[in-house]
ZALUMLUM-484913 format. One line per 10 residues: number of its first residue (from 0); their letters; for each residue x negated, y, z negated of C-alpha. Coordinates in Angstrom, 1 decimal. Example, Ala and Ser with C-alpha at 12.3 -4.5 7.8 and 13.67 -1.06 7.14 Angstrom:
# ZALUMLUM-484913
0 = as = -12.3/-4.5/-7.8 | -13.7/-1.1/-7.1;
END
This chain:
# ZALUMLUM-484913
0 = mqtssapigr = 84.7/41.1/16.8 | 81.9/42.3/19.0 | 79.4/39.5/19.4 | 75.8/40.7/20.2 | 74.8/39.9/23.4 | 78.3/41.4/24.8 | 77.1/44.3/27.2 | 79.0/47.5/26.0 | 79.6/50.2/28.1 | 80.4/53.9/27.8;
10 = lgidsrklii = 83.1/53.5/25.9 | 81.6/51.4/23.2 | 84.0/48.5/24.6 | 82.3/45.2/26.3 | 82.8/45.7/29.7 | 83.8/42.1/30.2 | 86.5/42.6/28.3 | 87.5/45.6/29.8 | 87.4/44.3/33.6 | 89.5/41.3/32.0;
20 = wlflaseimf = 92.2/43.6/30.3 | 92.2/45.6/33.8 | 92.7/42.3/35.5 | 95.4/41.3/33.0 | 97.3/44.6/33.6 | 97.6/44.2/37.2 | 98.8/40.7/36.6 | 101.3/42.4/34.1 | 102.5/44.4/37.2 | 102.7/41.4/39.8;
30 = ftgligsyiv = 104.6/39.4/37.2 | 107.1/42.2/36.4 | 107.6/42.9/40.2 | 109.1/39.2/40.8 | 110.7/38.9/37.7 | 112.7/42.0/38.4 | 113.4/41.2/42.2 | 114.3/37.8/40.6 | 117.1/40.2/37.8 | 118.2/41.9/40.9;
40 = lrfanlkvwp = 118.3/38.7/43.1 | 120.8/37.2/40.3 | 122.7/39.8/39.1 | 123.7/40.7/43.1 | 124.4/36.9/43.7 | 126.5/36.3/40.7 | 129.5/34.7/42.1 | 127.4/32.0/43.7 | 124.4/31.8/41.6 | 124.1/28.2/40.2;
50 = vpstilnipl = 124.0/27.7/36.5 | 120.5/26.6/35.6 | 120.7/23.5/33.4 | 123.3/22.1/36.4 | 120.3/21.8/38.3 | 116.8/22.0/36.1 | 115.4/19.7/33.1 | 115.4/21.6/30.7 | 114.4/18.9/27.5 | 111.7/18.5/29.8;
60 = tglntfilic = 110.5/22.3/30.3 | 111.4/22.5/26.7 | 108.4/19.7/26.2 | 106.3/21.2/28.8 | 106.8/25.1/26.9 | 105.9/23.5/23.9 | 102.4/21.8/25.4 | 101.6/25.3/26.8 | 102.0/26.8/23.5 | 100.0/23.5/21.6;
70 = ssmtlvlgla = 97.2/24.2/24.1 | 96.9/27.9/23.0 | 96.6/27.0/19.6 | 93.7/24.8/20.2 | 92.1/27.4/22.2 | 92.6/29.7/19.0 | 91.0/26.4/16.8 | 88.5/25.9/19.1 | 87.1/29.9/19.2 | 87.4/29.6/15.5;
80 = siqkgykegl = 85.4/26.6/15.2 | 82.3/28.0/17.2 | 82.6/31.6/15.1 | 81.6/29.3/11.9 | 79.2/27.5/13.7 | 81.1/24.5/14.5 | 79.7/23.6/18.0 | 81.8/20.5/17.5 | 85.2/22.3/17.5 | 84.7/24.4/19.8;
90 = qaglfltvll = 84.1/21.5/22.3 | 87.5/19.7/21.0 | 88.9/22.5/21.2 | 88.3/23.2/25.0 | 88.9/19.6/25.6 | 92.7/19.8/24.3 | 93.1/22.9/26.3 | 92.0/21.6/29.2 | 94.0/18.5/28.2 | 97.3/20.2/27.5;
100 = gsiflgiqmh = 97.1/22.6/30.5 | 96.3/19.5/32.7 | 98.7/17.5/31.0 | 101.4/21.0/31.7 | 100.2/21.3/35.8 | 101.1/17.4/36.0 | 105.0/17.8/34.0 | 105.5/20.8/36.7 | 104.7/18.8/39.7 | 106.8/15.6/38.4;
110 = eyselihdgf = 109.8/19.0/38.0 | 108.7/19.9/41.2 | 108.9/16.0/43.2 | 112.2/15.4/41.4 | 113.9/18.8/42.7 | 112.8/18.4/46.1 | 114.1/14.6/45.8 | 117.3/16.1/44.8 | 117.5/19.0/47.7 | 116.7/21.8/45.6;
120 = tisssifgsc = 113.9/23.9/47.4 | 112.3/27.3/48.2 | 114.5/27.4/51.3 | 118.0/25.5/49.7 | 119.2/29.2/47.9 | 117.8/31.9/46.7 | 117.7/30.6/43.1 | 115.7/28.1/44.7 | 113.4/30.4/46.5 | 113.1/32.7/43.4;
130 = fftltgfhga = 112.3/29.6/41.4 | 109.9/27.9/43.2 | 108.4/31.5/43.8 | 108.0/32.6/40.1 | 107.5/28.9/38.6 | 104.6/28.5/41.8 | 102.9/31.7/40.7 | 102.3/31.0/37.3 | 101.2/27.2/38.5 | 98.5/28.6/40.4;
140 = hvfagviwlf = 97.7/30.9/37.5 | 97.7/27.9/34.6 | 95.3/25.9/37.5 | 93.2/28.8/37.7 | 93.2/28.6/34.1 | 92.4/25.3/33.7 | 89.5/25.3/35.7 | 87.9/28.1/33.8 | 88.2/26.4/30.5 | 86.6/23.6/32.4;
150 = vimiksfqgr = 83.7/25.4/33.5 | 83.7/27.2/30.1 | 84.0/23.6/28.5 | 80.9/21.7/30.3 | 78.6/24.9/29.4 | 80.1/24.3/25.4 | 78.6/20.6/26.0 | 75.4/22.4/27.4 | 75.0/24.1/23.7 | 75.4/27.7/25.3;
160 = ytpedyaaie = 77.9/29.1/22.8 | 76.9/29.9/19.4 | 78.2/32.1/16.2 | 76.2/34.9/17.6 | 77.0/34.2/21.3 | 80.8/33.4/22.3 | 82.4/36.1/24.3 | 83.2/33.6/27.1 | 85.2/31.8/24.8 | 87.2/34.8/24.1;
170 = lvglywhfvd = 87.5/35.9/28.0 | 89.3/33.1/28.6 | 91.1/33.2/25.8 | 92.6/36.9/26.6 | 93.4/35.1/30.0 | 95.0/31.5/28.9 | 97.7/33.1/26.0 | 98.6/35.8/28.9 | 99.4/32.9/31.1 | 101.4/31.7/27.9;
180 = lvwiilftil = 103.3/34.4/27.1 | 104.4/34.7/31.2 | 105.9/30.8/31.0 | 107.7/31.7/28.0 | 109.2/34.4/29.8 | 109.5/32.5/32.7 | 111.2/29.6/30.7 | 113.4/31.9/29.3 | 114.9/33.6/32.6 | 115.1/30.9/34.7;
190 = ylv = 115.9/27.9/32.6 | 117.9/29.3/29.7 | 119.7/32.2/30.6;
END
């Protein structure tokens, strides 16, 4: 759905959405490179590769994954609210998304602390290097998303968004859903496989 205030380029596409899609395409290449490197390193070192469940807290990270997925749902509900003219629903959805994203980061930092305390670090093994690189870059993306969502939330409390003008929420939503999808892939390959 096109909002009335969206700048339309020559291609008939909101130029801001086009920029976000191009940015996400570059992020897909970035994470594909990291994940591909992880897969190559893992299969090249099968004899010494640890079983993830012996090192990582899979139940805690499973809960954390659920929290991040719920944050996507709260953002979708917030967007649906402003499309119907319900500003308080947007504000609640954005607040919950920021809160859940922050909880995700807090749990990840707790996991890092526990792992480092147990001697599992970025320099302890190839698996440690891969784990902290992949989850660290993802965490940086979540942090950036939480900041962006927080700014959007503040603007929503200032009455910035209307049923006719909510493109900024769609844009942050594209980014946030991408970050969630990347995490589901990382959780699967790092923790479960």
